[in-house]
C-alpha positions as CSV (number, residue, x, y, z in Angstrom):
1,X,-4.6,-24.1,-9.1
2,X,-7.7,-24.7,-7.0
3,X,-6.0,-27.6,-5.3
4,X,-3.1,-25.4,-4.3
5,X,-5.1,-22.4,-3.0
6,X,-8.6,-23.7,-2.1
7,X,-7.7,-24.8,1.5
8,X,-10.5,-25.5,3.9
9,X,-12.4,-22.5,5.1
10,X,-11.0,-20.2,2.4
11,X,-11.8,-16.5,2.0
12,X,-10.5,-13.4,3.7
13,X,-13.1,-13.6,6.5
14,X,-15.0,-16.6,5.2
15,X,-16.4,-19.7,7.0
16,X,-13.2,-21.3,8.0
17,X,-11.2,-18.3,9.2
18,X,-10.7,-17.3,12.8
19,X,-13.9,-16.1,14.6
20,X,-12.7,-12.5,15.1
21,X,-9.3,-11.1,15.4
22,X,-10.7,-8.0,17.2
23,X,-12.1,-10.2,19.9
24,X,-8.9,-12.2,20.4
25,X,-6.7,-9.1,20.6
26,X,-7.9,-8.6,24.2
27,X,-5.8,-11.4,25.5
28,X,-3.3,-9.1,27.0
29,X,-5.9,-7.3,29.2
30,X,-5.9,-10.0,31.8
31,X,-9.3,-11.4,30.6
32,X,-9.3,-15.1,29.7
33,X,-9.4,-15.7,26.0
34,X,-12.4,-18.1,26.4
35,X,-14.5,-15.2,27.8
36,X,-13.5,-12.9,24.9
37,X,-14.1,-15.4,22.0
38,X,-17.8,-16.3,21.4
39,X,-18.6,-20.0,21.3
40,X,-19.4,-20.7,17.6
41,X,-19.9,-24.5,18.1
42,X,-23.7,-24.2,17.7
43,X,-23.3,-22.7,14.2
44,X,-20.2,-24.7,13.1
45,X,-22.1,-27.1,10.8
46,X,-22.5,-26.3,7.1
47,X,-26.3,-26.5,7.6
48,X,-26.4,-23.8,10.3
49,X,-27.8,-21.2,8.0
50,X,-30.8,-23.3,6.8
51,X,-33.2,-22.7,9.7
52,X,-31.4,-21.1,12.7
53,X,-33.3,-20.5,15.9
54,X,-33.2,-17.1,17.5
55,X,-30.0,-17.6,19.5
56,X,-28.2,-19.1,16.5
57,X,-29.3,-16.2,14.3
58,X,-27.9,-13.7,16.8
59,X,-24.6,-15.6,16.9
60,X,-24.3,-15.7,13.1
61,X,-25.2,-12.0,13.0
62,X,-22.5,-11.2,15.6
63,X,-19.9,-13.3,13.6
64,X,-20.7,-11.6,10.3
65,X,-20.5,-8.2,12.1
66,X,-17.1,-9.0,13.6
67,X,-15.8,-10.2,10.2
68,X,-17.0,-7.0,8.6
69,X,-15.3,-4.9,11.3
70,X,-12.1,-6.8,10.7
71,X,-12.4,-6.2,6.9
72,X,-13.1,-2.5,7.3
73,X,-16.7,-2.8,6.0
74,X,-16.7,-6.0,4.0
75,X,-16.1,-9.8,4.2
76,X,-16.3,-12.9,2.0
77,X,-18.5,-15.6,3.7
78,X,-18.5,-19.3,2.9
79,X,-21.8,-21.1,2.6
80,X,-21.9,-24.9,2.7
81,X,-18.5,-25.3,4.4
82,X,-18.3,-26.1,8.1
83,X,-16.4,-23.7,10.4
84,X,-13.9,-26.3,11.4
85,X,-13.7,-28.1,8.1
86,X,-10.9,-30.6,7.9
87,X,-9.6,-30.2,11.4
88,X,-10.3,-33.8,12.2
89,X,-9.4,-34.9,8.6
90,X,-13.0,-35.3,7.5
91,X,-15.1,-33.3,5.0
92,X,-18.3,-35.4,5.1
93,X,-20.4,-32.4,6.2
94,X,-19.4,-30.3,3.2
95,X,-22.0,-29.0,0.6
96,X,-25.7,-28.3,0.5
97,X,-28.6,-29.5,-1.7
98,X,-30.4,-27.0,-3.9
99,X,-33.2,-26.4,-1.4
100,X,-30.8,-26.2,1.6
101,X,-28.6,-23.7,-0.4
102,X,-31.6,-21.4,-1.2
103,X,-32.6,-21.4,2.5
104,X,-29.1,-20.6,3.6
105,X,-28.8,-17.8,1.0
106,X,-32.1,-16.3,2.3
107,X,-30.8,-16.3,5.9
108,X,-27.6,-14.7,4.7
109,X,-29.5,-12.0,2.8
110,X,-31.6,-11.3,5.9
111,X,-28.4,-10.9,8.0
112,X,-26.9,-8.6,5.4
113,X,-30.1,-6.5,5.4
114,X,-30.0,-6.3,9.2
115,X,-26.5,-5.0,9.0
116,X,-27.4,-2.5,6.2
117,X,-25.2,-4.4,3.8
118,X,-25.4,-5.9,0.3
119,X,-24.9,-9.7,-0.2
120,X,-23.7,-10.9,-3.7
121,X,-22.7,-14.4,-4.7
122,X,-19.2,-14.5,-6.1
123,X,-18.9,-18.1,-7.1
124,X,-20.5,-21.6,-6.5
125,X,-19.4,-25.1,-7.5
126,X,-20.4,-28.7,-6.9
127,X,-18.6,-30.7,-4.3
128,X,-16.1,-33.3,-5.4
129,X,-17.5,-35.9,-3.0
130,X,-21.1,-35.4,-4.0
131,X,-22.0,-33.6,-7.3
132,X,-25.6,-33.1,-6.0
133,X,-24.3,-30.8,-3.3
134,X,-22.6,-27.4,-3.7
135,X,-20.7,-24.7,-1.9
136,X,-20.5,-21.0,-2.5
137,X,-18.8,-17.8,-1.5
138,X,-20.7,-14.5,-0.9
139,X,-19.4,-10.9,-0.7
140,X,-21.1,-9.0,2.1
141,X,-20.4,-5.2,1.8
142,X,-21.7,-2.4,4.0
143,X,-23.8,0.2,2.3
144,X,-22.2,3.6,2.5
145,X,-23.9,7.0,2.4
146,X,-23.0,9.5,-0.3
147,X,-20.2,11.2,1.8
148,X,-18.4,8.0,2.7
149,X,-16.6,5.1,0.9
150,X,-13.9,2.5,1.4
151,X,-10.5,3.4,-0.2
152,X,-7.8,1.1,-1.6
153,X,-4.6,2.6,-3.0
154,X,-2.7,0.7,-5.8
155,X,0.7,1.9,-7.0
156,X,1.1,1.2,-10.8
157,X,4.8,0.5,-11.6
158,X,6.7,-1.0,-14.5
159,X,9.1,-0.2,-17.3
160,X,8.6,2.6,-19.7
161,X,6.2,1.7,-22.6
162,X,4.6,-1.2,-20.5
163,X,1.2,0.3,-20.9
164,X,0.6,1.7,-17.4
165,X,-1.2,5.0,-18.3
166,X,-3.1,3.2,-21.2
167,X,-4.5,0.5,-18.9
168,X,-5.6,3.2,-16.3
169,X,-7.3,5.2,-19.1
170,X,-9.2,2.1,-20.2
171,X,-10.2,1.1,-16.7
172,X,-11.3,4.5,-15.4
173,X,-12.9,5.8,-18.6
174,X,-14.5,2.6,-19.8
175,X,-13.3,3.0,-23.4
176,X,-10.9,0.6,-25.1
177,X,-7.6,1.9,-26.6
178,X,-7.1,2.2,-30.4
179,X,-3.5,1.0,-30.2
180,X,-2.1,4.5,-30.9
181,X,-2.2,6.2,-27.5
182,X,-5.9,7.2,-27.4
183,X,-6.6,6.0,-23.8
184,X,-3.6,7.5,-22.1
185,X,-4.2,11.0,-23.4
186,X,-7.0,11.5,-20.8
187,X,-4.5,11.0,-18.0
188,X,-1.5,13.2,-18.8
189,X,-1.0,16.3,-16.6
190,X,1.7,18.2,-18.6
191,X,2.2,19.2,-22.2
192,X,5.6,17.4,-22.5
193,X,3.9,14.1,-21.3
194,X,1.3,14.2,-24.1
195,X,4.0,15.0,-26.6
196,X,6.5,12.2,-25.6
197,X,3.9,9.7,-24.3
198,X,5.9,9.3,-21.1
199,X,4.6,10.0,-17.5
200,X,7.0,12.2,-15.5
201,X,4.8,13.0,-12.5
202,X,2.7,11.1,-9.9
203,X,-0.8,10.9,-11.3
204,X,-4.0,9.9,-9.5
205,X,-7.0,8.2,-11.0
206,X,-10.0,6.5,-9.5
207,X,-12.2,3.5,-10.2
208,X,-15.4,3.2,-8.2
209,X,-17.5,0.1,-7.3
210,X,-21.0,0.0,-5.8
211,X,-22.2,-2.4,-3.1
212,X,-22.9,-5.1,-5.6
213,X,-19.4,-4.8,-7.1
214,X,-20.4,-3.0,-10.4
215,X,-18.2,-0.3,-11.9
216,X,-19.8,3.2,-11.5
217,X,-17.3,5.2,-13.7
218,X,-19.4,6.8,-16.4
219,X,-17.4,9.6,-18.1
220,X,-19.5,12.5,-19.4
221,X,-18.1,13.6,-22.9
222,X,-14.7,12.1,-22.0
223,X,-14.5,13.9,-18.6
224,X,-14.7,11.9,-15.4
225,X,-16.6,13.6,-12.5
226,X,-14.9,12.4,-9.4
227,X,-17.6,13.7,-7.0
228,X,-20.3,11.8,-8.9
229,X,-18.2,8.6,-8.9
230,X,-17.5,8.8,-5.1
231,X,-21.2,9.5,-4.3
232,X,-22.3,6.3,-6.0
233,X,-19.4,4.2,-4.8
234,X,-19.0,1.9,-1.8
235,X,-15.3,1.2,-2.6
236,X,-13.0,3.5,-4.6
237,X,-9.7,2.2,-6.0
238,X,-7.1,5.0,-6.2
239,X,-4.4,4.4,-8.8
240,X,-1.1,6.0,-8.2
241,X,0.3,6.3,-11.7
242,X,4.1,6.3,-11.5
243,X,6.8,7.0,-14.0
244,X,8.6,4.1,-15.7
245,X,11.6,5.9,-17.1
246,X,14.9,5.7,-15.2
247,X,15.2,9.5,-15.5
248,X,12.2,9.8,-13.2
249,X,13.2,7.1,-10.6
250,X,13.3,9.6,-7.7
251,X,9.6,10.5,-8.5
252,X,8.6,6.8,-8.5
253,X,10.4,6.2,-5.2
254,X,8.6,9.1,-3.7
255,X,5.3,7.8,-5.0
256,X,5.9,4.4,-3.4
257,X,6.9,5.8,0.0
258,X,5.0,9.0,0.3
259,X,1.6,7.9,-1.0
260,X,1.4,4.7,1.3
261,X,0.0,2.3,-1.3
262,X,-1.9,-0.8,-0.1
263,X,-0.9,-2.9,-3.2
264,X,1.4,-2.7,-6.2
265,X,0.4,-3.4,-9.8
266,X,3.5,-4.4,-11.8
267,X,3.0,-3.9,-15.5
268,X,5.0,-6.0,-18.0
269,X,4.7,-5.5,-21.8
270,X,4.3,-9.0,-23.4
271,X,6.3,-8.1,-26.5
272,X,9.2,-6.4,-24.7
273,X,9.4,-8.7,-21.7
274,X,11.1,-8.0,-18.3
275,X,13.5,-5.2,-19.3
276,X,14.7,-1.9,-17.9
277,X,13.2,-0.7,-14.6
278,X,10.9,-3.7,-14.1
279,X,13.2,-5.5,-11.7
280,X,14.0,-2.2,-9.9
281,X,10.3,-1.4,-9.3
282,X,9.6,-5.0,-8.2
283,X,12.6,-4.8,-5.7
284,X,11.3,-1.5,-4.4
285,X,7.8,-3.0,-3.7
286,X,9.4,-6.0,-2.0
287,X,11.7,-3.7,0.1
288,X,8.6,-1.7,1.3
289,X,6.6,-4.9,2.0
290,X,3.9,-4.0,-0.5
291,X,2.0,-7.0,-1.9
292,X,2.4,-7.1,-5.7
293,X,0.2,-8.5,-8.5
294,X,1.4,-8.6,-12.2
295,X,-0.5,-7.5,-15.3
296,X,1.0,-8.6,-18.7
297,X,-0.3,-6.2,-21.4
298,X,-0.3,-6.1,-25.2
299,X,-1.2,-9.8,-25.6
300,X,-3.2,-9.0,-28.7
301,X,-0.1,-7.9,-30.7
302,X,2.4,-10.4,-29.2
303,X,3.3,-13.7,-30.9
304,X,2.4,-16.7,-28.7
305,X,6.1,-17.9,-28.5
306,X,7.2,-14.5,-27.3
307,X,4.4,-14.3,-24.7
308,X,5.3,-17.8,-23.3
309,X,9.0,-16.7,-23.0
310,X,7.9,-13.6,-21.1
311,X,5.7,-15.6,-18.8
312,X,8.4,-18.2,-18.1
313,X,11.0,-15.5,-17.2
314,X,8.4,-13.7,-15.0
315,X,7.6,-16.9,-13.1
316,X,11.4,-17.7,-12.7
317,X,12.0,-14.2,-11.3
318,X,9.0,-14.4,-8.9
319,X,10.2,-17.8,-7.6
320,X,13.8,-16.7,-7.2
321,X,15.6,-16.4,-3.9
322,X,15.1,-12.7,-3.7
323,X,11.3,-12.7,-4.3
324,X,10.1,-16.1,-3.0
325,X,6.6,-15.4,-4.4
326,X,4.0,-18.0,-5.4
327,X,2.9,-17.0,-9.0
328,X,-0.7,-17.9,-10.0
329,X,-2.1,-17.5,-13.6
330,X,-5.6,-16.0,-13.3
331,X,-7.8,-17.2,-16.1
332,X,-11.3,-17.7,-14.6
333,X,-13.6,-16.0,-12.1
334,X,-12.9,-18.8,-9.7
335,X,-9.2,-18.0,-9.9
336,X,-10.0,-14.4,-9.2
337,X,-11.9,-15.1,-6.0
338,X,-9.3,-17.6,-4.7
339,X,-6.4,-15.1,-5.5
340,X,-8.1,-12.1,-3.9
341,X,-9.0,-14.0,-0.7
342,X,-5.4,-15.3,-0.3
343,X,-3.6,-12.2,-1.6
344,X,-3.2,-10.5,1.8
345,X,-0.4,-13.0,2.7
346,X,2.2,-11.2,0.4
347,X,3.5,-14.5,-0.7
348,X,0.9,-15.0,-3.4
349,X,1.4,-13.2,-6.7
350,X,-1.5,-13.3,-9.2
351,X,-0.7,-12.8,-12.9
352,X,-3.2,-11.4,-15.3
353,X,-2.9,-11.3,-19.1
354,X,-4.8,-8.5,-20.7
355,X,-5.3,-6.5,-23.8
356,X,-6.3,-2.8,-23.8
357,X,-7.3,-2.9,-27.4
358,X,-9.5,-6.0,-27.5
359,X,-10.5,-5.8,-23.8
360,X,-9.5,-9.5,-23.1
361,X,-9.5,-10.4,-19.4
362,X,-10.1,-6.8,-18.3
363,X,-13.3,-7.9,-16.5
364,X,-11.3,-10.4,-14.4
365,X,-8.9,-7.6,-13.4
366,X,-11.8,-5.4,-12.4
367,X,-13.4,-8.2,-10.4
368,X,-10.0,-8.8,-8.6
369,X,-9.7,-5.1,-7.7
370,X,-13.3,-5.1,-6.4
371,X,-12.4,-7.9,-3.9
372,X,-9.2,-6.4,-2.6
373,X,-9.4,-5.8,1.2
374,X,-7.9,-2.9,3.1
375,X,-4.5,-3.7,4.7
376,X,-4.3,-0.8,7.1
377,X,-5.5,-1.6,10.7
378,X,-8.4,0.4,12.1
379,X,-6.8,3.1,14.3
380,X,-9.6,5.6,14.2
381,X,-9.6,6.1,18.0
382,X,-5.9,6.9,18.3
383,X,-4.4,10.5,18.2
384,X,-4.4,11.9,14.6
385,X,-1.3,11.8,12.4
386,X,-1.4,13.1,8.8
387,X,1.6,13.1,6.4
388,X,1.7,15.8,3.7
389,X,2.8,14.8,0.2
390,X,1.8,17.9,-1.8
391,X,0.9,21.6,-1.3
392,X,-1.3,24.0,-3.4
393,X,-2.4,27.6,-3.3
394,X,-6.0,27.8,-4.5
395,X,-7.5,31.2,-5.4
396,X,-10.3,32.2,-3.1
397,X,-9.5,29.3,-0.7
398,X,-5.9,29.8,0.4
399,X,-3.3,27.2,1.3
400,X,-4.3,23.6,0.7
401,X,-2.3,20.4,1.7
402,X,-2.9,16.9,0.5
403,X,-1.7,13.5,1.9
404,X,-2.6,10.4,3.8
405,X,-4.1,10.1,7.3
406,X,-1.9,7.4,8.9
407,X,-4.0,7.1,12.1
408,X,-6.7,8.7,14.1
409,X,-9.7,10.8,12.9
410,X,-9.5,14.5,11.8
411,X,-12.7,16.6,11.8
412,X,-13.6,20.0,10.5
413,X,-12.2,22.9,12.6
414,X,-9.9,20.5,14.6
415,X,-6.7,22.2,16.0
416,X,-3.5,20.3,15.1
417,X,0.2,20.9,15.2
418,X,1.9,21.4,11.8
419,X,5.7,20.9,11.5
420,X,8.5,20.6,11.8
421,X,9.5,24.1,10.5
422,X,13.2,24.9,9.6
423,X,13.9,25.4,13.4
424,X,12.3,22.1,14.3
425,X,9.2,23.7,15.9
426,X,5.5,22.6,15.5
427,X,2.9,25.3,15.2
428,X,-0.8,25.2,15.9
429,X,-3.1,25.1,12.9
430,X,-6.8,24.9,12.3
431,X,-8.6,22.9,9.5
432,X,-10.9,25.1,7.5
433,X,-12.4,22.5,5.1
434,X,-11.8,18.9,4.1
435,X,-12.1,17.2,0.7
436,X,-11.8,13.6,-0.3
437,X,-11.4,12.9,-4.0
438,X,-12.6,16.5,-4.7
439,X,-15.8,15.9,-2.6
440,X,-16.4,18.0,0.6
441,X,-16.6,15.9,3.8
442,X,-16.7,16.6,7.5
443,X,-14.1,14.0,8.7
444,X,-11.2,11.8,7.6
445,X,-10.5,8.4,9.2
446,X,-7.3,6.4,9.3
447,X,-5.9,5.0,6.0
448,X,-7.8,7.6,3.9
449,X,-6.3,10.3,1.7
450,X,-7.6,13.9,1.8
451,X,-7.0,17.5,1.2
452,X,-7.2,20.2,3.9
453,X,-7.6,24.0,3.5
454,X,-5.7,25.6,6.4
455,X,-6.2,28.9,8.1
456,X,-3.7,31.7,8.4
457,X,-0.7,30.1,6.8
458,X,1.3,30.7,3.6
459,X,2.1,28.0,1.1
460,X,5.8,29.0,1.4
461,X,5.8,27.9,5.1
462,X,4.8,24.3,4.2
463,X,6.7,21.6,2.3
464,X,6.4,17.9,1.4
465,X,7.4,15.7,4.3
466,X,5.8,17.8,7.1
467,X,3.1,16.3,9.3
468,X,-0.1,17.4,11.0
469,X,-0.5,15.7,14.4
470,X,-2.8,15.8,17.4
471,X,-1.3,18.0,20.3
472,X,-1.5,15.0,22.7
473,X,1.3,13.2,20.7
474,X,3.8,16.0,21.8
475,X,5.8,15.5,18.6
476,X,9.6,16.1,18.4
477,X,11.6,16.8,15.4
478,X,15.1,15.3,14.8
479,X,18.2,16.1,12.8
480,X,19.8,12.7,13.5
481,X,18.6,9.1,13.5
482,X,20.0,5.6,13.4
483,X,18.8,3.1,10.9
484,X,19.5,-0.5,10.1
485,X,20.1,-0.7,6.4
486,X,20.9,-3.4,3.8
487,X,22.9,-2.2,0.7
488,X,21.2,-3.6,-2.4
489,X,23.6,-2.1,-4.9
490,X,26.6,0.2,-4.8
491,X,29.5,0.3,-7.4
492,X,32.2,0.9,-4.8
493,X,32.2,1.3,-1.0
494,X,30.1,3.5,1.3
495,X,32.0,5.2,4.2
496,X,31.4,8.0,6.7
497,X,30.5,11.4,5.3
498,X,28.8,9.7,2.3
499,X,25.6,11.7,1.3
500,X,22.5,10.3,-0.4
501,X,18.8,10.9,-0.6
502,X,16.6,9.4,2.2
503,X,13.0,8.5,1.4
504,X,10.9,7.8,4.5
505,X,7.2,8.2,4.2
506,X,6.7,11.5,2.5
507,X,10.1,12.7,3.6
508,X,12.6,13.2,0.8
509,X,15.9,14.9,1.9
510,X,19.6,14.4,1.6
511,X,21.3,12.9,4.7
512,X,24.9,12.3,5.5
513,X,26.4,9.2,7.2
514,X,28.2,10.4,10.3
515,X,28.9,7.0,11.9
516,X,28.3,3.3,11.5
517,X,29.3,0.0,13.1
518,X,31.6,-1.0,10.1
519,X,34.6,0.6,8.4
520,X,32.8,0.6,5.0
521,X,29.8,-1.0,3.3
522,X,29.6,-2.8,0.0
523,X,26.8,-4.5,-2.0
524,X,24.9,-7.0,0.2
525,X,26.3,-5.6,3.5
526,X,24.0,-4.9,6.5
527,X,24.9,-2.3,9.2
528,X,23.5,0.1,11.8
529,X,24.2,3.6,10.4
530,X,23.9,7.0,12.0
531,X,22.4,9.6,9.7
532,X,22.2,13.4,9.9
533,X,19.8,15.4,7.7
534,X,21.5,18.2,5.7
535,X,18.8,20.9,5.2
536,X,16.3,20.8,8.0
537,X,14.9,18.6,10.8
538,X,12.2,16.0,10.1
539,X,9.5,14.1,12.1
540,X,10.4,10.4,12.2
541,X,9.2,7.4,14.2
542,X,10.8,4.1,15.1
543,X,10.3,1.1,12.7
544,X,9.5,3.3,9.7
545,X,10.7,1.9,6.4
546,X,13.3,3.9,4.6
547,X,15.0,3.9,1.2
548,X,18.5,5.3,0.8
549,X,19.3,6.3,-2.8
550,X,21.8,8.1,-4.9
551,X,22.1,7.4,-8.6
552,X,22.4,3.7,-9.0
553,X,23.2,3.2,-5.2
554,X,20.2,1.8,-3.3
555,X,19.8,0.6,0.3
556,X,16.7,-0.2,2.3
557,X,16.0,-0.6,6.0
558,X,14.2,0.6,9.1
559,X,14.5,3.5,11.5
560,X,15.9,2.0,14.7
561,X,16.4,5.0,16.9
562,X,15.2,8.6,16.6
563,X,17.6,11.2,18.3
564,X,15.7,14.3,19.5
565,X,16.4,17.7,17.9
566,X,19.7,19.3,18.8
567,X,21.1,22.7,17.7
568,X,22.6,22.7,14.2
569,X,26.2,23.0,15.3
570,X,26.0,20.3,18.0
571,X,25.9,16.6,17.2
572,X,24.4,13.8,19.2
573,X,26.8,11.4,17.6
574,X,28.4,8.9,20.1
575,X,32.1,8.6,20.0
576,X,33.0,6.0,17.4
577,X,36.3,4.2,17.1
578,X,38.2,5.9,14.2
579,X,38.6,3.7,11.1
580,X,41.9,3.1,9.3
581,X,41.4,6.0,6.9
582,X,41.1,8.4,9.9
583,X,44.2,7.0,11.6
584,X,46.2,7.5,8.4
585,X,45.0,11.1,8.0
586,X,45.9,11.8,11.6
587,X,49.5,10.3,11.1
588,X,50.0,12.4,7.9
589,X,48.8,15.6,9.7
590,X,51.2,15.0,12.6
591,X,54.1,14.3,10.2
592,X,53.3,17.5,8.2
593,X,53.0,19.5,11.5
594,X,56.4,18.2,12.7
595,X,58.1,19.1,9.3
596,X,56.6,22.6,9.5
597,X,58.0,23.1,13.0
598,X,61.5,22.0,11.9
599,X,61.4,24.4,9.0
600,X,60.5,27.3,11.4
601,X,63.5,26.4,13.6
602,X,65.9,26.4,10.6
603,X,64.6,29.7,9.4
604,X,65.0,31.2,12.9
605,X,68.7,30.1,13.1
């Protein structure tokens, strides 16, 4: 596997990557790229960390700082690998002796301390060309104060009885399962979930890592204190526990679209194999462009031949024409580092084989999650936009909304616009208090989830799908929009006036097709479709991903054009050429009208 993945300059921000994406992005400002990109030629050699002079130290410091900015607070740095390794076909400069390696590590630790960061070695191995020399990869992660932490969201999907809630119970509470549902009982929210053992709602659980990558979850008498976990954590993994049963598919789709996950964790039971909703959930993640890794559970109770059959089928599906993934079996810590650094590309699909009863390979899975990087770009300086995915009424506090901050920064007492209401208007609102993972904070940045207490508004005035935006965005609601959709499955044909549920971000509302550039749509067809919401207007943006669903009918696509709000009785629909069905109806009506006129004439005579 190493030969396939371990390309020169590996790592999501390691030695061989580009100098700094943030510096290169200024190319469109009219400034030559040469002026924007620092000259790293003086620190390109693998020995540059051994005893750098003052200017070299400053250059290395600037490079590490840029890479950490790019990685939203962390990066993986290569030691012993030249910056331009392999560009001229040679690797003679690769690797360091033991003394050189220790000197390089000391320099890197000094740089990390200057940047108020922690530096931890992830892996090290001898060079193939010279066994006396070695290379290594280090994780450099910024130290966070008690009120701040990095956040990664992972959607947990898979068929019913695949072990989703059990695995999350084991990971977050640190206790192995007894094989009879002990671990999952800590996660259920409703009485009927505990009785049936099936998740029916969207659950949230957290797993915290400190600067050195150690798990900080320490339950007190079975209860997990979220505030204490967040105060000790530099990175918090938020698990979005979704339902596996087909009956709750609409809840699962809302969890995938409304909670904006960074990654998807597909669970497969080794004994049952790929059955039921597994392919549905995998297809949903692919449609929403969410990178997926697979966890095969229950390997302790599964016969070896059944496990091998499950893995063969899984690899075949991942390599198929629809997925085009590159599956990698993760068995060692080296595999974990390689998979995590290459995972951002969406093509790679790591596969873990774990047991919640014996604890086999759970440490590898935790290590992988610790190394996952944030996929959302840094948009803290842009105007704020927050999507609401749930509402509450808290005694003594008032109305509370929770959701994801898509861009910008929201601070305490900020004035925002909340909407759209049933008339399509946006109303000014003030933020009374902010909580992240049950911990009070003073601000929320882009890509983070939070809860806001709002002033002077009732819960009945707010619904899922509404947004809170900065006034300078001048938001507009819409009844109608055009989307380019691909029909994944439909038993018959889709024509105008067909109605189905549209999921777009946290929006979940029935929409009707009032026009399209084809007579009808079948499975596999692609078309530009004109939609109109049935109940109330919504806030949409161009290029948003959407899922169009009704029963077993599924279509995915993008919002191509947003048509500003018009009165309910008026449509912005362009005049479409009538299809054959419409012509037939018109002919029948005219014939019926003519017959009625003849009957009237006969009666008059």
